[in-house]
N, CA, C, O and the ligand as a Tripos MOL2 file, in Angstrom:
@<TRIPOS>MOLECULE
protein
  277   275    70     0     0
PROTEIN
NO_CHARGES

@<TRIPOS>ATOM
      1 N          95.9370  -59.8020  -70.5480 N.3       1 MET1
      2 CA         94.7980  -59.3060  -69.7750 C.3       1 MET1
      3 C          95.1150  -57.9230  -69.2350 C.2       1 MET1
      4 O          96.2000  -57.6920  -68.7010 O.2       1 MET1
      5 N          94.1870  -57.0200  -69.3710 N.am      2 VAL2
      6 CA         94.3790  -55.6390  -68.8790 C.3       2 VAL2
      7 C          93.8820  -55.5460  -67.4330 C.2       2 VAL2
      8 O          92.7600  -55.9400  -67.1140 O.2       2 VAL2
      9 N          94.7150  -55.0350  -66.6100 N.am      3 VAL3
     10 CA         94.2950  -54.8210  -65.2300 C.3       3 VAL3
     11 C          93.6140  -53.4620  -65.1280 C.2       3 VAL3
     12 O          94.2210  -52.4290  -65.4100 O.2       3 VAL3
     13 N          92.3620  -53.4740  -64.7270 N.am      4 VAL4
     14 CA         91.6340  -52.2310  -64.5970 C.3       4 VAL4
     15 C          91.7340  -51.7240  -63.1690 C.2       4 VAL4
     16 O          91.3990  -52.4220  -62.2120 O.2       4 VAL4
     17 N          92.2000  -50.5040  -63.0550 N.am      5 MET5
     18 CA         92.3080  -49.8960  -61.7440 C.3       5 MET5
     19 C          90.9030  -49.5050  -61.2560 C.2       5 MET5
     20 O          90.2440  -48.6530  -61.8520 O.2       5 MET5
     21 N          90.4660  -50.1310  -60.1800 N.am      6 GLN6
     22 CA         89.1320  -49.8230  -59.6580 C.3       6 GLN6
     23 C          89.2690  -48.8150  -58.5220 C.2       6 GLN6
     24 O          90.1850  -48.8830  -57.7020 O.2       6 GLN6
     25 N          88.3410  -47.8940  -58.5060 N.am      7 ARG7
     26 CA         88.2850  -46.9370  -57.4130 C.3       7 ARG7
     27 C          86.8280  -46.8690  -56.9100 C.2       7 ARG7
     28 O          85.8840  -47.1660  -57.6420 O.2       7 ARG7
     29 N          86.6870  -46.4790  -55.6730 N.am      8 THR8
     30 CA         85.3700  -46.4220  -55.0930 C.3       8 THR8
     31 C          84.8620  -44.9920  -55.0190 C.2       8 THR8
     32 O          85.5830  -44.0920  -54.5880 O.2       8 THR8
     33 N          83.6100  -44.7820  -55.4420 N.am      9 CYS9
     34 CA         83.0190  -43.4700  -55.3210 C.3       9 CYS9
     35 C          82.7410  -43.2000  -53.8550 C.2       9 CYS9
     36 O          82.1220  -44.0220  -53.1790 O.2       9 CYS9
     37 N          83.1890  -42.0640  -53.3610 N.am     10 ILE10
     38 CA         83.0030  -41.8460  -51.9240 C.3      10 ILE10
     39 C          81.5630  -41.4600  -51.5820 C.2      10 ILE10
     40 O          81.1910  -41.4440  -50.4090 O.2      10 ILE10
     41 N          80.7660  -41.1560  -52.5790 N.am     11 SER11
     42 CA         79.3640  -40.8020  -52.3110 C.3      11 SER11
     43 C          78.4760  -42.0330  -52.2120 C.2      11 SER11
     44 O          77.7740  -42.2210  -51.2180 O.2      11 SER11
     45 N          78.5070  -42.8710  -53.2430 N.am     12 CYS12
     46 CA         77.5930  -44.0070  -53.2730 C.3      12 CYS12
     47 C          78.2870  -45.3200  -52.9880 C.2      12 CYS12
     48 O          77.6190  -46.3400  -52.8160 O.2      12 CYS12
     49 N          79.6220  -45.3250  -52.9330 N.am     13 GLY13
     50 CA         80.3500  -46.5500  -52.5810 C.3      13 GLY13
     51 C          80.5010  -47.5530  -53.7120 C.2      13 GLY13
     52 O          80.9680  -48.6720  -53.4980 O.2      13 GLY13
     53 N          80.1010  -47.1490  -54.9280 N.am     14 MET14
     54 CA         80.1910  -48.0290  -56.0640 C.3      14 MET14
     55 C          81.6340  -48.1120  -56.5810 C.2      14 MET14
     56 O          82.3370  -47.1060  -56.6670 O.2      14 MET14
     57 N          82.0530  -49.3320  -56.9200 N.am     15 LYS15
     58 CA         83.3880  -49.5120  -57.4870 C.3      15 LYS15
     59 C          83.3030  -49.4080  -58.9970 C.2      15 LYS15
     60 O          82.4520  -50.0410  -59.6210 O.2      15 LYS15
     61 N          84.1740  -48.6180  -59.5790 N.am     16 ARG16
     62 CA         84.1950  -48.4390  -61.0150 C.3      16 ARG16
     63 C          85.6380  -48.2880  -61.4730 C.2      16 ARG16
     64 O          86.5260  -47.9700  -60.6820 O.2      16 ARG16
     65 N          85.8630  -48.5250  -62.7900 N.am     17 PRO17
     66 CA         87.2010  -48.2420  -63.3080 C.3      17 PRO17
     67 C          87.5380  -46.7660  -63.1060 C.2      17 PRO17
     68 O          86.6950  -45.8880  -63.2900 O.2      17 PRO17
     69 N          88.7820  -46.5180  -62.7270 N.am     18 LYS18
     70 CA         89.2860  -45.1670  -62.4660 C.3      18 LYS18
     71 C          88.8850  -44.1380  -63.5150 C.2      18 LYS18
     72 O          88.5180  -43.0090  -63.1900 O.2      18 LYS18
     73 N          88.9610  -44.5490  -64.7850 N.am     19 GLN19
     74 CA         88.6770  -43.6330  -65.9000 C.3      19 GLN19
     75 C          87.2340  -43.1490  -65.9160 C.2      19 GLN19
     76 O          86.9400  -42.0890  -66.4700 O.2      19 GLN19
     77 N          86.3410  -43.9100  -65.3190 N.am     20 GLU20
     78 CA         84.9250  -43.5430  -65.3530 C.3      20 GLU20
     79 C          84.5460  -42.6420  -64.1840 C.2      20 GLU20
     80 O          83.4070  -42.1840  -64.0910 O.2      20 GLU20
     81 N          85.4810  -42.3940  -63.3120 N.am     21 LEU21
     82 CA         85.1970  -41.5750  -62.1440 C.3      21 LEU21
     83 C          85.8810  -40.2170  -62.2700 C.2      21 LEU21
     84 O          86.8410  -40.0570  -63.0250 O.2      21 LEU21
     85 N          85.3720  -39.2460  -61.5200 N.am     22 CYS22
     86 CA         86.0310  -37.9570  -61.4350 C.3      22 CYS22
     87 C          86.9800  -37.9970  -60.2520 C.2      22 CYS22
     88 O          86.6420  -38.5050  -59.1820 O.2      22 CYS22
     89 N          88.1640  -37.4590  -60.4570 N.am     23 ARG23
     90 CA         89.1320  -37.4610  -59.3820 C.3      23 ARG23
     91 C          89.2080  -36.0450  -58.7780 C.2      23 ARG23
     92 O          89.1800  -35.0430  -59.4920 O.2      23 ARG23
     93 N          89.3030  -36.0030  -57.4680 N.am     24 PHE24
     94 CA         89.4690  -34.7110  -56.7930 C.3      24 PHE24
     95 C          90.7200  -34.7560  -55.9290 C.2      24 PHE24
     96 O          91.0460  -35.7730  -55.3170 O.2      24 PHE24
     97 N          91.3970  -33.6390  -55.9020 N.am     25 VAL25
     98 CA         92.5320  -33.5200  -54.9850 C.3      25 VAL25
     99 C          92.2750  -32.3100  -54.0850 C.2      25 VAL25
    100 O          91.4610  -31.4450  -54.4070 O.2      25 VAL25
    101 N          92.9740  -32.2650  -52.9660 N.am     26 TRP26
    102 CA         92.8070  -31.1790  -52.0220 C.3      26 TRP26
    103 C          93.7350  -30.0180  -52.3460 C.2      26 TRP26
    104 O          94.9570  -30.1670  -52.3300 O.2      26 TRP26
    105 N          93.1410  -28.8460  -52.6450 N.am     27 ARG27
    106 CA         93.9280  -27.6570  -52.9700 C.3      27 ARG27
    107 C          93.2790  -26.4490  -52.3140 C.2      27 ARG27
    108 O          92.0680  -26.2570  -52.4220 O.2      27 ARG27
    109 N          94.0750  -25.6380  -51.6370 N.am     28 ASP28
    110 CA         93.5710  -24.3990  -51.0500 C.3      28 ASP28
    111 C          92.3350  -24.5980  -50.2010 C.2      28 ASP28
    112 O          91.3570  -23.8600  -50.3240 O.2      28 ASP28
    113 N          92.3810  -25.5940  -49.3430 N.am     29 GLU29
    114 CA         91.2780  -25.8430  -48.3950 C.3      29 GLU29
    115 C          89.9910  -26.2600  -49.0820 C.2      29 GLU29
    116 O          88.9180  -26.1620  -48.4870 O.2      29 GLU29
    117 N          90.0740  -26.7230  -50.3180 N.am     30 MET30
    118 CA         88.8690  -27.1500  -51.0580 C.3      30 MET30
    119 C          89.1930  -28.3500  -51.9380 C.2      30 MET30
    120 O          90.3340  -28.5060  -52.3740 O.2      30 MET30
    121 N          88.1940  -29.2100  -52.2070 N.am     31 PRO31
    122 CA         88.4580  -30.2550  -53.1850 C.3      31 PRO31
    123 C          88.4650  -29.6110  -54.5770 C.2      31 PRO31
    124 O          87.5990  -28.7980  -54.8990 O.2      31 PRO31
    125 N          89.4260  -29.9740  -55.3690 N.am     32 MET32
    126 CA         89.5200  -29.4450  -56.7290 C.3      32 MET32
    127 C          89.4560  -30.6250  -57.6930 C.2      32 MET32
    128 O          90.1230  -31.6380  -57.4840 O.2      32 MET32
    129 N          88.6650  -30.4950  -58.7340 N.am     33 GLN33
    130 CA         88.5530  -31.5990  -59.6850 C.3      33 GLN33
    131 C          89.8390  -31.6930  -60.5210 C.2      33 GLN33
    132 O          90.3440  -30.7060  -61.0550 O.2      33 GLN33
    133 N          90.3360  -32.9250  -60.6040 N.am     34 ASP34
    134 CA         91.5630  -33.1660  -61.3330 C.3      34 ASP34
    135 C          91.1760  -33.8310  -62.6510 C.2      34 ASP34
    136 O          91.1110  -35.0570  -62.7360 O.2      34 ASP34
    137 N          90.9250  -33.0360  -63.6590 N.am     35 PHE35
    138 CA         90.4090  -33.5310  -64.9210 C.3      35 PHE35
    139 C          91.3510  -34.5060  -65.6220 C.2      35 PHE35
    140 O          90.9060  -35.4530  -66.2720 O.2      35 PHE35
    141 N          92.6320  -34.2710  -65.4880 N.am     36 GLN36
    142 CA         93.5930  -35.1620  -66.1590 C.3      36 GLN36
    143 C          93.9280  -36.3950  -65.3120 C.2      36 GLN36
    144 O          94.6140  -37.3050  -65.7770 O.2      36 GLN36
    145 N          93.4530  -36.4170  -64.0980 N.am     37 GLN37
    146 CA         93.7750  -37.4810  -63.1180 C.3      37 GLN37
    147 C          95.2770  -37.6280  -62.9440 C.2      37 GLN37
    148 O          95.8010  -38.7370  -62.8380 O.2      37 GLN37
    149 N          95.9560  -36.4960  -62.9160 N.am     38 SER38
    150 CA         97.4090  -36.5580  -62.8640 C.3      38 SER38
    151 C          97.9990  -35.6740  -61.7520 C.2      38 SER38
    152 O          99.2200  -35.6070  -61.6050 O.2      38 SER38
    153 N          97.1510  -35.0010  -60.9770 N.am     39 GLU39
    154 CA         97.6670  -34.1720  -59.9020 C.3      39 GLU39
    155 C          98.2530  -35.0390  -58.8030 C.2      39 GLU39
    156 O          97.8010  -36.1550  -58.5470 O.2      39 GLU39
    157 N          99.2810  -34.4860  -58.1600 N.am     40 SER40
    158 CA         99.8770  -35.2550  -57.0700 C.3      40 SER40
    159 C          99.0110  -35.1390  -55.8190 C.2      40 SER40
    160 O          98.1200  -34.2950  -55.7230 O.2      40 SER40
    161 N          99.3000  -35.9940  -54.8940 N.am     41 GLY41
    162 CA         98.5630  -35.9750  -53.6420 C.3      41 GLY41
    163 C          97.4720  -37.0060  -53.6280 C.2      41 GLY41
    164 O          97.2060  -37.6810  -54.6230 O.2      41 GLY41
    165 N          96.8530  -37.1110  -52.4950 N.am     42 ARG42
    166 CA         95.8110  -38.1140  -52.3170 C.3      42 ARG42
    167 C          94.5550  -37.7120  -53.0620 C.2      42 ARG42
    168 O          94.0660  -36.5920  -52.9130 O.2      42 ARG42
    169 N          94.0390  -38.6140  -53.8540 N.am     43 GLY43
    170 CA         92.8330  -38.2990  -54.6400 C.3      43 GLY43
    171 C          91.5930  -38.9420  -54.0450 C.2      43 GLY43
    172 O          91.6690  -39.9780  -53.3850 O.2      43 GLY43
    173 N          90.4670  -38.3220  -54.2840 N.am     44 ALA44
    174 CA         89.1850  -38.9000  -53.9220 C.3      44 ALA44
    175 C          88.4090  -39.0720  -55.2170 C.2      44 ALA44
    176 O          88.5140  -38.2530  -56.1310 O.2      44 ALA44
    177 N          87.6400  -40.1270  -55.2860 N.am     45 TYR45
    178 CA         86.9390  -40.4260  -56.5160 C.3      45 TYR45
    179 C          85.4170  -40.3660  -56.3320 C.2      45 TYR45
    180 O          84.8880  -40.6690  -55.2620 O.2      45 TYR45
    181 N          84.7550  -39.9800  -57.3750 N.am     46 CYS46
    182 CA         83.3060  -39.7650  -57.3100 C.3      46 CYS46
    183 C          82.7380  -40.0150  -58.7010 C.2      46 CYS46
    184 O          83.3770  -39.6690  -59.6940 O.2      46 CYS46
    185 N          81.5370  -40.6170  -58.7930 N.am     47 CYS47
    186 CA         80.9120  -40.8480  -60.0860 C.3      47 CYS47
    187 C          80.6810  -39.5040  -60.7870 C.2      47 CYS47
    188 O          80.6920  -38.4460  -60.1590 O.2      47 CYS47
    189 N          80.4730  -39.5780  -62.1010 N.am     48 GLU48
    190 CA         80.2770  -38.3500  -62.8550 C.3      48 GLU48
    191 C          78.8950  -37.7640  -62.6780 C.2      48 GLU48
    192 O          78.6640  -36.5980  -63.0000 O.2      48 GLU48
    193 N          77.9740  -38.5620  -62.1690 N.am     49 GLY49
    194 CA         76.5760  -38.1060  -62.0420 C.3      49 GLY49
    195 C          76.3940  -36.9550  -61.0670 C.2      49 GLY49
    196 O          77.1470  -36.7790  -60.1100 O.2      49 GLY49
    197 N          75.3770  -36.1960  -61.3530 N.am     50 GLU50
    198 CA         75.0380  -35.0200  -60.5510 C.3      50 GLU50
    199 C          74.8070  -35.3800  -59.0840 C.2      50 GLU50
    200 O          75.2480  -34.6540  -58.1920 O.2      50 GLU50
    201 N          74.1310  -36.4780  -58.8320 N.am     51 ARG51
    202 CA         73.8070  -36.8770  -57.4660 C.3      51 ARG51
    203 C          75.0420  -37.1220  -56.6370 C.2      51 ARG51
    204 O          75.1510  -36.6430  -55.5080 O.2      51 ARG51
    205 N          75.9710  -37.8680  -57.1990 N.am     52 CYS52
    206 CA         77.1870  -38.1730  -56.4640 C.3      52 CYS52
    207 C          78.0380  -36.9240  -56.2600 C.2      52 CYS52
    208 O          78.6750  -36.7730  -55.2180 O.2      52 CYS52
    209 N          78.0530  -36.0540  -57.2200 N.am     53 HIS53
    210 CA         78.8110  -34.8070  -57.0910 C.3      53 HIS53
    211 C          78.2560  -33.9630  -55.9590 C.2      53 HIS53
    212 O          79.0030  -33.4340  -55.1350 O.2      53 HIS53
    213 N          76.9340  -33.8430  -55.9290 N.am     54 GLN54
    214 CA         76.3070  -33.0470  -54.8870 C.3      54 GLN54
    215 C          76.5790  -33.6540  -53.5160 C.2      54 GLN54
    216 O          76.8890  -32.9450  -52.5580 O.2      54 GLN54
    217 N          76.4600  -34.9580  -53.4390 N.am     55 ALA55
    218 CA         76.6880  -35.6340  -52.1570 C.3      55 ALA55
    219 C          78.1470  -35.4280  -51.7180 C.2      55 ALA55
    220 O          78.4380  -35.2410  -50.5360 O.2      55 ALA55
    221 N          79.0310  -35.4680  -52.6850 N.am     56 PHE56
    222 CA         80.4480  -35.2850  -52.4110 C.3      56 PHE56
    223 C          80.6900  -33.9150  -51.7510 C.2      56 PHE56
    224 O          81.4010  -33.8210  -50.7500 O.2      56 PHE56
    225 N          80.1070  -32.8840  -52.3080 N.am     57 PHE57
    226 CA         80.3520  -31.5410  -51.7670 C.3      57 PHE57
    227 C          79.5730  -31.2540  -50.4990 C.2      57 PHE57
    228 O          79.9020  -30.3410  -49.7420 O.2      57 PHE57
    229 N          78.5390  -32.0450  -50.2800 N.am     58 LYS58
    230 CA         77.7330  -31.8470  -49.0660 C.3      58 LYS58
    231 C          78.3760  -32.5200  -47.8520 C.2      58 LYS58
    232 O          78.3330  -32.0010  -46.7370 O.2      58 LYS58
    233 N          78.9700  -33.6810  -48.0990 N.am     59 GLU59
    234 CA         79.5030  -34.4860  -47.0040 C.3      59 GLU59
    235 C          80.9090  -34.0360  -46.6050 C.2      59 GLU59
    236 O          81.8890  -34.7530  -46.8080 O.2      59 GLU59
    237 N          80.9810  -32.8690  -46.0500 N.am     60 ARG60
    238 CA         82.3020  -32.3090  -45.7030 C.3      60 ARG60
    239 C          83.0640  -33.1380  -44.6920 C.2      60 ARG60
    240 O          84.2950  -33.1370  -44.6840 O.2      60 ARG60
    241 N          82.3460  -33.8400  -43.8450 N.am     61 LYS61
    242 CA         83.0650  -34.6050  -42.8480 C.3      61 LYS61
    243 C          83.8250  -35.8030  -43.4390 C.2      61 LYS61
    244 O          84.7590  -36.3280  -42.8340 O.2      61 LYS61
    245 N          83.3960  -36.2120  -44.6290 N.am     62 LYS62
    246 CA         84.1030  -37.2890  -45.3120 C.3      62 LYS62
    247 C          85.4470  -36.8270  -45.8650 C.2      62 LYS62
    248 O          86.3740  -37.6190  -46.0340 O.2      62 LYS62
    249 N          85.5300  -35.5350  -46.1410 N.am     63 TRP63
    250 CA         86.7680  -35.0070  -46.7490 C.3      63 TRP63
    251 C          87.9780  -35.3040  -45.8930 C.2      63 TRP63
    252 O          89.0400  -35.6690  -46.3970 O.2      63 TRP63
    253 N          87.8040  -35.1440  -44.5840 N.am     64 LYS64
    254 CA         88.9050  -35.3860  -43.6570 C.3      64 LYS64
    255 C          89.5050  -36.7480  -43.8580 C.2      64 LYS64
    256 O          90.7240  -36.9160  -43.8770 O.2      64 LYS64
    257 N          88.6260  -37.7250  -44.0100 N.am     65 ARG65
    258 CA         89.0930  -39.1000  -44.1490 C.3      65 ARG65
    259 C          89.6830  -39.3570  -45.5330 C.2      65 ARG65
    260 O          90.7870  -39.8900  -45.6520 O.2      65 ARG65
    261 N          88.9510  -38.9790  -46.5750 N.am     66 VAL66
    262 CA         89.4180  -39.3190  -47.9340 C.3      66 VAL66
    263 C          90.6670  -38.5550  -48.3420 C.2      66 VAL66
    264 O          91.4980  -39.0570  -49.0990 O.2      66 VAL66
    265 N          90.7900  -37.3350  -47.8320 N.am     67 PHE67
    266 CA         92.0020  -36.5810  -48.2050 C.3      67 PHE67
    267 C          93.0810  -36.6590  -47.1150 C.2      67 PHE67
    268 O          94.1530  -36.0690  -47.2480 O.2      67 PHE67
    269 N          92.7800  -37.3940  -46.0370 N.am     68 ARG68
    270 CA         93.7080  -37.5100  -44.9160 C.3      68 ARG68
    271 C          94.1580  -36.1420  -44.4070 C.2      68 ARG68
    272 O          95.3510  -35.8630  -44.2960 O.2      68 ARG68
    273 N          93.1840  -35.3080  -44.1060 N.am     69 LEU69
    274 CA         93.4850  -33.9400  -43.6690 C.3      69 LEU69
    275 C          93.9150  -33.9240  -42.2040 C.2      69 LEU69
    276 O          94.2100  -32.8600  -41.6590 O.2      69 LEU69
    277 ZN         78.7750  -42.5240  -56.9460 Zn       70 ZN70
@<TRIPOS>BOND
     1     1     2 1
     2     2     3 1
     3     3     4 2
     4     3     5 am
     5     5     6 1
     6     6     7 1
     7     7     8 2
     8     7     9 am
     9     9    10 1
    10    10    11 1
    11    11    12 2
    12    11    13 am
    13    13    14 1
    14    14    15 1
    15    15    16 2
    16    15    17 am
    17    17    18 1
    18    18    19 1
    19    19    20 2
    20    19    21 am
    21    21    22 1
    22    22    23 1
    23    23    24 2
    24    23    25 am
    25    25    26 1
    26    26    27 1
    27    27    28 2
    28    27    29 am
    29    29    30 1
    30    30    31 1
    31    31    32 2
    32    31    33 am
    33    33    34 1
    34    34    35 1
    35    35    36 2
    36    35    37 am
    37    37    38 1
    38    38    39 1
    39    39    40 2
    40    39    41 am
    41    41    42 1
    42    42    43 1
    43    43    44 2
    44    43    45 am
    45    45    46 1
    46    46    47 1
    47    47    48 2
    48    47    49 am
    49    49    50 1
    50    50    51 1
    51    51    52 2
    52    51    53 am
    53    53    54 1
    54    54    55 1
    55    55    56 2
    56    55    57 am
    57    57    58 1
    58    58    59 1
    59    59    60 2
    60    59    61 am
    61    61    62 1
    62    62    63 1
    63    63    64 2
    64    63    65 am
    65    65    66 1
    66    66    67 1
    67    67    68 2
    68    67    69 am
    69    69    70 1
    70    70    71 1
    71    71    72 2
    72    71    73 am
    73    73    74 1
    74    74    75 1
    75    75    76 2
    76    75    77 am
    77    77    78 1
    78    78    79 1
    79    79    80 2
    80    79    81 am
    81    81    82 1
    82    82    83 1
    83    83    84 2
    84    83    85 am
    85    85    86 1
    86    86    87 1
    87    87    88 2
    88    87    89 am
    89    89    90 1
    90    90    91 1
    91    91    92 2
    92    91    93 am
    93    93    94 1
    94    94    95 1
    95    95    96 2
    96    95    97 am
    97    97    98 1
    98    98    99 1
    99    99   100 2
   100    99   101 am
   101   101   102 1
   102   102   103 1
   103   103   104 2
   104   103   105 am
   105   105   106 1
   106   106   107 1
   107   107   108 2
   108   107   109 am
   109   109   110 1
   110   110   111 1
   111   111   112 2
   112   111   113 am
   113   113   114 1
   114   114   115 1
   115   115   116 2
   116   115   117 am
   117   117   118 1
   118   118   119 1
   119   119   120 2
   120   119   121 am
   121   121   122 1
   122   122   123 1
   123   123   124 2
   124   123   125 am
   125   125   126 1
   126   126   127 1
   127   127   128 2
   128   127   129 am
   129   129   130 1
   130   130   131 1
   131   131   132 2
   132   131   133 am
   133   133   134 1
   134   134   135 1
   135   135   136 2
   136   135   137 am
   137   137   138 1
   138   138   139 1
   139   139   140 2
   140   139   141 am
   141   141   142 1
   142   142   143 1
   143   143   144 2
   144   143   145 am
   145   145   146 1
   146   146   147 1
   147   147   148 2
   148   147   149 am
   149   149   150 1
   150   150   151 1
   151   151   152 2
   152   151   153 am
   153   153   154 1
   154   154   155 1
   155   155   156 2
   156   155   157 am
   157   157   158 1
   158   158   159 1
   159   159   160 2
   160   159   161 am
   161   161   162 1
   162   162   163 1
   163   163   164 2
   164   163   165 am
   165   165   166 1
   166   166   167 1
   167   167   168 2
   168   167   169 am
   169   169   170 1
   170   170   171 1
   171   171   172 2
   172   171   173 am
   173   173   174 1
   174   174   175 1
   175   175   176 2
   176   175   177 am
   177   177   178 1
   178   178   179 1
   179   179   180 2
   180   179   181 am
   181   181   182 1
   182   182   183 1
   183   183   184 2
   184   183   185 am
   185   185   186 1
   186   186   187 1
   187   187   188 2
   188   187   189 am
   189   189   190 1
   190   190   191 1
   191   191   192 2
   192   191   193 am
   193   193   194 1
   194   194   195 1
   195   195   196 2
   196   195   197 am
   197   197   198 1
   198   198   199 1
   199   199   200 2
   200   199   201 am
   201   201   202 1
   202   202   203 1
   203   203   204 2
   204   203   205 am
   205   205   206 1
   206   206   207 1
   207   207   208 2
   208   207   209 am
   209   209   210 1
   210   210   211 1
   211   211   212 2
   212   211   213 am
   213   213   214 1
   214   214   215 1
   215   215   216 2
   216   215   217 am
   217   217   218 1
   218   218   219 1
   219   219   220 2
   220   219   221 am
   221   221   222 1
   222   222   223 1
   223   223   224 2
   224   223   225 am
   225   225   226 1
   226   226   227 1
   227   227   228 2
   228   227   229 am
   229   229   230 1
   230   230   231 1
   231   231   232 2
   232   231   233 am
   233   233   234 1
   234   234   235 1
   235   235   236 2
   236   235   237 am
   237   237   238 1
   238   238   239 1
   239   239   240 2
   240   239   241 am
   241   241   242 1
   242   242   243 1
   243   243   244 2
   244   243   245 am
   245   245   246 1
   246   246   247 1
   247   247   248 2
   248   247   249 am
   249   249   250 1
   250   250   251 1
   251   251   252 2
   252   251   253 am
   253   253   254 1
   254   254   255 1
   255   255   256 2
   256   255   257 am
   257   257   258 1
   258   258   259 1
   259   259   260 2
   260   259   261 am
   261   261   262 1
   262   262   263 1
   263   263   264 2
   264   263   265 am
   265   265   266 1
   266   266   267 1
   267   267   268 2
   268   267   269 am
   269   269   270 1
   270   270   271 1
   271   271   272 2
   272   271   273 am
   273   273   274 1
   274   274   275 1
   275   275   276 2
@<TRIPOS>SUBSTRUCTURE
     1 MET1         2 RESIDUE 1 A MET
     2 VAL2         6 RESIDUE 1 A VAL
     3 VAL3        10 RESIDUE 1 A VAL
     4 VAL4        14 RESIDUE 1 A VAL
     5 MET5        18 RESIDUE 1 A MET
     6 GLN6        22 RESIDUE 1 A GLN
     7 ARG7        26 RESIDUE 1 A ARG
     8 THR8        30 RESIDUE 1 A THR
     9 CYS9        34 RESIDUE 1 A CYS
    10 ILE10       38 RESIDUE 1 A ILE
    11 SER11       42 RESIDUE 1 A SER
    12 CYS12       46 RESIDUE 1 A CYS
    13 GLY13       50 RESIDUE 1 A GLY
    14 MET14       54 RESIDUE 1 A MET
    15 LYS15       58 RESIDUE 1 A LYS
    16 ARG16       62 RESIDUE 1 A ARG
    17 PRO17       66 RESIDUE 1 A PRO
    18 LYS18       70 RESIDUE 1 A LYS
    19 GLN19       74 RESIDUE 1 A GLN
    20 GLU20       78 RESIDUE 1 A GLU
    21 LEU21       82 RESIDUE 1 A LEU
    22 CYS22       86 RESIDUE 1 A CYS
    23 ARG23       90 RESIDUE 1 A ARG
    24 PHE24       94 RESIDUE 1 A PHE
    25 VAL25       98 RESIDUE 1 A VAL
    26 TRP26      102 RESIDUE 1 A TRP
    27 ARG27      106 RESIDUE 1 A ARG
    28 ASP28      110 RESIDUE 1 A ASP
    29 GLU29      114 RESIDUE 1 A GLU
    30 MET30      118 RESIDUE 1 A MET
    31 PRO31      122 RESIDUE 1 A PRO
    32 MET32      126 RESIDUE 1 A MET
    33 GLN33      130 RESIDUE 1 A GLN
    34 ASP34      134 RESIDUE 1 A ASP
    35 PHE35      138 RESIDUE 1 A PHE
    36 GLN36      142 RESIDUE 1 A GLN
    37 GLN37      146 RESIDUE 1 A GLN
    38 SER38      150 RESIDUE 1 A SER
    39 GLU39      154 RESIDUE 1 A GLU
    40 SER40      158 RESIDUE 1 A SER
    41 GLY41      162 RESIDUE 1 A GLY
    42 ARG42      166 RESIDUE 1 A ARG
    43 GLY43      170 RESIDUE 1 A GLY
    44 ALA44      174 RESIDUE 1 A ALA
    45 TYR45      178 RESIDUE 1 A TYR
    46 CYS46      182 RESIDUE 1 A CYS
    47 CYS47      186 RESIDUE 1 A CYS
    48 GLU48      190 RESIDUE 1 A GLU
    49 GLY49      194 RESIDUE 1 A GLY
    50 GLU50      198 RESIDUE 1 A GLU
    51 ARG51      202 RESIDUE 1 A ARG
    52 CYS52      206 RESIDUE 1 A CYS
    53 HIS53      210 RESIDUE 1 A HIS
    54 GLN54      214 RESIDUE 1 A GLN
    55 ALA55      218 RESIDUE 1 A ALA
    56 PHE56      222 RESIDUE 1 A PHE
    57 PHE57      226 RESIDUE 1 A PHE
    58 LYS58      230 RESIDUE 1 A LYS
    59 GLU59      234 RESIDUE 1 A GLU
    60 ARG60      238 RESIDUE 1 A ARG
    61 LYS61      242 RESIDUE 1 A LYS
    62 LYS62      246 RESIDUE 1 A LYS
    63 TRP63      250 RESIDUE 1 A TRP
    64 LYS64      254 RESIDUE 1 A LYS
    65 ARG65      258 RESIDUE 1 A ARG
    66 VAL66      262 RESIDUE 1 A VAL
    67 PHE67      266 RESIDUE 1 A PHE
    68 ARG68      270 RESIDUE 1 A ARG
    69 LEU69      274 RESIDUE 1 A LEU
    70 ZN70       277 GROUP 0 **** ****
């Protein structure tokens, strides 16, 4: 049995397999998309859809919590 790593989208709260989500890491005072999902540091996950992406960049107060700033 394959264990699927589930992550939660910080915009809509939906749980999905890690591979289906976009990963972001904190770099230079901004969230940076980690396309390879291999950057070090705390990652935040978000669905690939436009809506979740926009919500992610709009909700700046969430960044503090998800990136442990
Ligand atoms: Zn989402």
